PDB file with SEQRES, HELIX, SHEET and CRYST1 records, atoms N, CA, C and O in Angstrom:
SEQRES   1 A   43  MET LEU CYS THR LYS CYS GLN ARG GLN VAL ILE CYS MET          
SEQRES   2 A   43  VAL TYR GLN LEU GLY GLN GLU ASP SER ARG ILE LYS GLN          
SEQRES   3 A   43  MET LEU SER GLN MET ASN ARG CYS GLU GLN ARG GLN LEU          
SEQRES   4 A   43  VAL LYS SER HIS                                              
HELIX    1 AA1 LYS A    5  GLN A   16  1                                  12    
HELIX    2 AA2 SER A   22  SER A   42  1                                  21    
CRYST1    1.000    1.000    1.000  90.00  90.00  90.00 P 1           1          
ATOM      1  N   MET A   1      49.882  -6.750  37.393  1.00  0.00           N  
ATOM      2  CA  MET A   1      50.002  -5.554  38.236  1.00  0.00           C  
ATOM      3  C   MET A   1      48.655  -5.211  38.856  1.00  0.00           C  
ATOM      4  O   MET A   1      47.652  -5.095  38.151  1.00  0.00           O  
ATOM      5  N   LEU A   2      48.634  -5.052  40.156  1.00  0.00           N  
ATOM      6  CA  LEU A   2      47.391  -4.722  40.852  1.00  0.00           C  
ATOM      7  C   LEU A   2      47.080  -3.241  40.704  1.00  0.00           C  
ATOM      8  O   LEU A   2      47.967  -2.390  40.765  1.00  0.00           O  
ATOM      9  N   CYS A   3      45.798  -2.953  40.507  1.00  0.00           N  
ATOM     10  CA  CYS A   3      45.376  -1.555  40.378  1.00  0.00           C  
ATOM     11  C   CYS A   3      44.763  -1.114  41.690  1.00  0.00           C  
ATOM     12  O   CYS A   3      43.599  -1.410  41.959  1.00  0.00           O  
ATOM     13  N   THR A   4      45.522  -0.413  42.506  1.00  0.00           N  
ATOM     14  CA  THR A   4      45.010   0.035  43.797  1.00  0.00           C  
ATOM     15  C   THR A   4      45.155   1.540  43.925  1.00  0.00           C  
ATOM     16  O   THR A   4      46.005   2.153  43.279  1.00  0.00           O  
ATOM     17  N   LYS A   5      44.317   2.122  44.764  1.00  0.00           N  
ATOM     18  CA  LYS A   5      44.405   3.565  44.998  1.00  0.00           C  
ATOM     19  C   LYS A   5      45.774   3.917  45.562  1.00  0.00           C  
ATOM     20  O   LYS A   5      46.335   4.969  45.256  1.00  0.00           O  
ATOM     21  N   CYS A   6      46.305   3.016  46.394  1.00  0.00           N  
ATOM     22  CA  CYS A   6      47.606   3.254  47.020  1.00  0.00           C  
ATOM     23  C   CYS A   6      48.678   3.426  45.957  1.00  0.00           C  
ATOM     24  O   CYS A   6      49.476   4.361  46.026  1.00  0.00           O  
ATOM     25  N   GLN A   7      48.703   2.527  44.968  1.00  0.00           N  
ATOM     26  CA  GLN A   7      49.718   2.624  43.914  1.00  0.00           C  
ATOM     27  C   GLN A   7      49.564   3.927  43.150  1.00  0.00           C  
ATOM     28  O   GLN A   7      50.551   4.578  42.807  1.00  0.00           O  
ATOM     29  N   ARG A   8      48.301   4.309  42.884  1.00  0.00           N  
ATOM     30  CA  ARG A   8      48.090   5.537  42.122  1.00  0.00           C  
ATOM     31  C   ARG A   8      48.596   6.734  42.933  1.00  0.00           C  
ATOM     32  O   ARG A   8      49.158   7.675  42.372  1.00  0.00           O  
ATOM     33  N   GLN A   9      48.394   6.694  44.255  1.00  0.00           N  
ATOM     34  CA  GLN A   9      48.886   7.776  45.109  1.00  0.00           C  
ATOM     35  C   GLN A   9      50.401   7.872  45.026  1.00  0.00           C  
ATOM     36  O   GLN A   9      50.959   8.965  44.923  1.00  0.00           O  
ATOM     37  N   VAL A  10      51.060   6.724  45.072  1.00  0.00           N  
ATOM     38  CA  VAL A  10      52.526   6.710  45.005  1.00  0.00           C  
ATOM     39  C   VAL A  10      52.995   7.336  43.703  1.00  0.00           C  
ATOM     40  O   VAL A  10      53.916   8.152  43.699  1.00  0.00           O  
ATOM     41  N   ILE A  11      52.362   6.955  42.589  1.00  0.00           N  
ATOM     42  CA  ILE A  11      52.748   7.498  41.289  1.00  0.00           C  
ATOM     43  C   ILE A  11      52.507   9.004  41.266  1.00  0.00           C  
ATOM     44  O   ILE A  11      53.323   9.760  40.738  1.00  0.00           O  
ATOM     45  N   CYS A  12      51.377   9.441  41.845  1.00  0.00           N  
ATOM     46  CA  CYS A  12      51.077  10.875  41.903  1.00  0.00           C  
ATOM     47  C   CYS A  12      52.163  11.604  42.682  1.00  0.00           C  
ATOM     48  O   CYS A  12      52.593  12.689  42.291  1.00  0.00           O  
ATOM     49  N   MET A  13      52.610  11.002  43.792  1.00  0.00           N  
ATOM     50  CA  MET A  13      53.652  11.621  44.604  1.00  0.00           C  
ATOM     51  C   MET A  13      54.934  11.763  43.796  1.00  0.00           C  
ATOM     52  O   MET A  13      55.600  12.796  43.863  1.00  0.00           O  
ATOM     53  N   VAL A  14      55.281  10.739  43.037  1.00  0.00           N  
ATOM     54  CA  VAL A  14      56.498  10.787  42.223  1.00  0.00           C  
ATOM     55  C   VAL A  14      56.386  11.909  41.193  1.00  0.00           C  
ATOM     56  O   VAL A  14      57.352  12.628  40.940  1.00  0.00           O  
ATOM     57  N   TYR A  15      55.182  12.052  40.594  1.00  0.00           N  
ATOM     58  CA  TYR A  15      54.979  13.120  39.617  1.00  0.00           C  
ATOM     59  C   TYR A  15      55.169  14.478  40.284  1.00  0.00           C  
ATOM     60  O   TYR A  15      55.793  15.371  39.711  1.00  0.00           O  
ATOM     61  N   GLN A  16      54.628  14.635  41.501  1.00  0.00           N  
ATOM     62  CA  GLN A  16      54.743  15.907  42.213  1.00  0.00           C  
ATOM     63  C   GLN A  16      56.203  16.233  42.505  1.00  0.00           C  
ATOM     64  O   GLN A  16      56.594  17.400  42.514  1.00  0.00           O  
ATOM     65  N   LEU A  17      57.004  15.203  42.742  1.00  0.00           N  
ATOM     66  CA  LEU A  17      58.423  15.413  43.009  1.00  0.00           C  
ATOM     67  C   LEU A  17      59.181  15.810  41.746  1.00  0.00           C  
ATOM     68  O   LEU A  17      60.349  16.195  41.803  1.00  0.00           O  
ATOM     69  N   GLY A  18      58.495  15.711  40.597  1.00  0.00           N  
ATOM     70  CA  GLY A  18      59.123  16.125  39.345  1.00  0.00           C  
ATOM     71  C   GLY A  18      60.029  15.066  38.755  1.00  0.00           C  
ATOM     72  O   GLY A  18      60.872  15.373  37.912  1.00  0.00           O  
ATOM     73  N   GLN A  19      59.867  13.815  39.188  1.00  0.00           N  
ATOM     74  CA  GLN A  19      60.711  12.735  38.671  1.00  0.00           C  
ATOM     75  C   GLN A  19      59.946  11.963  37.605  1.00  0.00           C  
ATOM     76  O   GLN A  19      59.791  10.745  37.700  1.00  0.00           O  
ATOM     77  N   GLU A  20      59.468  12.680  36.587  1.00  0.00           N  
ATOM     78  CA  GLU A  20      58.716  12.014  35.521  1.00  0.00           C  
ATOM     79  C   GLU A  20      59.642  11.077  34.761  1.00  0.00           C  
ATOM     80  O   GLU A  20      60.747  11.453  34.369  1.00  0.00           O  
ATOM     81  N   ASP A  21      59.178   9.862  34.561  1.00  0.00           N  
ATOM     82  CA  ASP A  21      59.993   8.840  33.916  1.00  0.00           C  
ATOM     83  C   ASP A  21      59.110   8.048  32.968  1.00  0.00           C  
ATOM     84  O   ASP A  21      57.914   7.898  33.218  1.00  0.00           O  
ATOM     85  N   SER A  22      59.675   7.545  31.892  1.00  0.00           N  
ATOM     86  CA  SER A  22      58.879   6.792  30.915  1.00  0.00           C  
ATOM     87  C   SER A  22      58.256   5.559  31.570  1.00  0.00           C  
ATOM     88  O   SER A  22      57.156   5.144  31.207  1.00  0.00           O  
ATOM     89  N   ARG A  23      58.972   4.975  32.544  1.00  0.00           N  
ATOM     90  CA  ARG A  23      58.421   3.803  33.237  1.00  0.00           C  
ATOM     91  C   ARG A  23      57.185   4.184  34.039  1.00  0.00           C  
ATOM     92  O   ARG A  23      56.202   3.443  34.072  1.00  0.00           O  
ATOM     93  N   ILE A  24      57.241   5.355  34.690  1.00  0.00           N  
ATOM     94  CA  ILE A  24      56.100   5.817  35.484  1.00  0.00           C  
ATOM     95  C   ILE A  24      54.907   6.063  34.572  1.00  0.00           C  
ATOM     96  O   ILE A  24      53.780   5.692  34.899  1.00  0.00           O  
ATOM     97  N   LYS A  25      55.156   6.688  33.433  1.00  0.00           N  
ATOM     98  CA  LYS A  25      54.067   6.944  32.482  1.00  0.00           C  
ATOM     99  C   LYS A  25      53.485   5.628  31.982  1.00  0.00           C  
ATOM    100  O   LYS A  25      52.277   5.511  31.778  1.00  0.00           O  
ATOM    101  N   GLN A  26      54.360   4.631  31.784  1.00  0.00           N  
ATOM    102  CA  GLN A  26      53.898   3.316  31.347  1.00  0.00           C  
ATOM    103  C   GLN A  26      53.012   2.697  32.426  1.00  0.00           C  
ATOM    104  O   GLN A  26      51.965   2.125  32.121  1.00  0.00           O  
ATOM    105  N   MET A  27      53.434   2.810  33.687  1.00  0.00           N  
ATOM    106  CA  MET A  27      52.647   2.282  34.796  1.00  0.00           C  
ATOM    107  C   MET A  27      51.291   2.962  34.851  1.00  0.00           C  
ATOM    108  O   MET A  27      50.270   2.306  35.061  1.00  0.00           O  
ATOM    109  N   LEU A  28      51.278   4.286  34.662  1.00  0.00           N  
ATOM    110  CA  LEU A  28      50.021   5.034  34.692  1.00  0.00           C  
ATOM    111  C   LEU A  28      49.079   4.532  33.610  1.00  0.00           C  
ATOM    112  O   LEU A  28      47.901   4.298  33.881  1.00  0.00           O  
ATOM    113  N   SER A  29      49.573   4.362  32.397  1.00  0.00           N  
ATOM    114  CA  SER A  29      48.716   3.917  31.295  1.00  0.00           C  
ATOM    115  C   SER A  29      48.204   2.503  31.559  1.00  0.00           C  
ATOM    116  O   SER A  29      47.060   2.185  31.232  1.00  0.00           O  
ATOM    117  N   GLN A  30      49.052   1.649  32.152  1.00  0.00           N  
ATOM    118  CA  GLN A  30      48.622   0.291  32.479  1.00  0.00           C  
ATOM    119  C   GLN A  30      47.512   0.327  33.519  1.00  0.00           C  
ATOM    120  O   GLN A  30      46.536  -0.417  33.420  1.00  0.00           O  
ATOM    121  N   MET A  31      47.662   1.190  34.514  1.00  0.00           N  
ATOM    122  CA  MET A  31      46.666   1.288  35.575  1.00  0.00           C  
ATOM    123  C   MET A  31      45.360   1.835  35.021  1.00  0.00           C  
ATOM    124  O   MET A  31      44.284   1.374  35.403  1.00  0.00           O  
ATOM    125  N   ASN A  32      45.441   2.810  34.127  1.00  0.00           N  
ATOM    126  CA  ASN A  32      44.228   3.358  33.528  1.00  0.00           C  
ATOM    127  C   ASN A  32      43.475   2.261  32.790  1.00  0.00           C  
ATOM    128  O   ASN A  32      42.252   2.159  32.897  1.00  0.00           O  
ATOM    129  N   ARG A  33      44.198   1.449  32.048  1.00  0.00           N  
ATOM    130  CA  ARG A  33      43.574   0.351  31.316  1.00  0.00           C  
ATOM    131  C   ARG A  33      42.938  -0.638  32.290  1.00  0.00           C  
ATOM    132  O   ARG A  33      41.822  -1.113  32.077  1.00  0.00           O  
ATOM    133  N   CYS A  34      43.666  -0.936  33.353  1.00  0.00           N  
ATOM    134  CA  CYS A  34      43.183  -1.891  34.342  1.00  0.00           C  
ATOM    135  C   CYS A  34      41.922  -1.349  35.016  1.00  0.00           C  
ATOM    136  O   CYS A  34      40.970  -2.097  35.241  1.00  0.00           O  
ATOM    137  N   GLU A  35      41.909  -0.072  35.333  1.00  0.00           N  
ATOM    138  CA  GLU A  35      40.743   0.537  35.969  1.00  0.00           C  
ATOM    139  C   GLU A  35      39.555   0.506  35.023  1.00  0.00           C  
ATOM    140  O   GLU A  35      38.425   0.279  35.455  1.00  0.00           O  
ATOM    141  N   GLN A  36      39.795   0.731  33.744  1.00  0.00           N  
ATOM    142  CA  GLN A  36      38.710   0.679  32.763  1.00  0.00           C  
ATOM    143  C   GLN A  36      38.108  -0.721  32.740  1.00  0.00           C  
ATOM    144  O   GLN A  36      36.889  -0.873  32.656  1.00  0.00           O  
ATOM    145  N   ARG A  37      38.959  -1.747  32.813  1.00  0.00           N  
ATOM    146  CA  ARG A  37      38.479  -3.130  32.837  1.00  0.00           C  
ATOM    147  C   ARG A  37      37.618  -3.360  34.069  1.00  0.00           C  
ATOM    148  O   ARG A  37      36.578  -4.013  33.993  1.00  0.00           O  
ATOM    149  N   GLN A  38      38.055  -2.818  35.214  1.00  0.00           N  
ATOM    150  CA  GLN A  38      37.291  -2.983  36.452  1.00  0.00           C  
ATOM    151  C   GLN A  38      35.936  -2.303  36.331  1.00  0.00           C  
ATOM    152  O   GLN A  38      34.936  -2.828  36.821  1.00  0.00           O  
ATOM    153  N   LEU A  39      35.891  -1.139  35.684  1.00  0.00           N  
ATOM    154  CA  LEU A  39      34.623  -0.432  35.495  1.00  0.00           C  
ATOM    155  C   LEU A  39      33.678  -1.266  34.643  1.00  0.00           C  
ATOM    156  O   LEU A  39      32.488  -1.366  34.939  1.00  0.00           O  
ATOM    157  N   VAL A  40      34.212  -1.861  33.586  1.00  0.00           N  
ATOM    158  CA  VAL A  40      33.386  -2.684  32.698  1.00  0.00           C  
ATOM    159  C   VAL A  40      32.822  -3.880  33.463  1.00  0.00           C  
ATOM    160  O   VAL A  40      31.658  -4.244  33.294  1.00  0.00           O  
ATOM    161  N   LYS A  41      33.664  -4.489  34.308  1.00  0.00           N  
ATOM    162  CA  LYS A  41      33.221  -5.653  35.080  1.00  0.00           C  
ATOM    163  C   LYS A  41      32.141  -5.268  36.086  1.00  0.00           C  
ATOM    164  O   LYS A  41      31.225  -6.052  36.333  1.00  0.00           O  
ATOM    165  N   SER A  42      32.232  -4.088  36.665  1.00  0.00           N  
ATOM    166  CA  SER A  42      31.305  -3.682  37.726  1.00  0.00           C  
ATOM    167  C   SER A  42      29.921  -3.354  37.178  1.00  0.00           C  
ATOM    168  O   SER A  42      28.953  -3.337  37.938  1.00  0.00           O  
ATOM    169  N   HIS A  43      29.803  -3.091  35.873  1.00  0.00           N  
ATOM    170  CA  HIS A  43      28.496  -2.719  35.309  1.00  0.00           C  
ATOM    171  C   HIS A  43      27.715  -3.944  34.877  1.00  0.00           C  
ATOM    172  O   HIS A  43      26.595  -3.818  34.381  1.00  0.00           O  
TER     173      HIS A  43                                                      
END                                                                             
């Protein structure tokens, strides 16, 4: 799964619509992990 700002925006929009779903939360946690990996690589 690619970690892009665009995907995070889409997930944020879904949250704003009030359609919280376990899959969305799973995607968020995966993206957070992926972003952490990118931060580690950039340092």
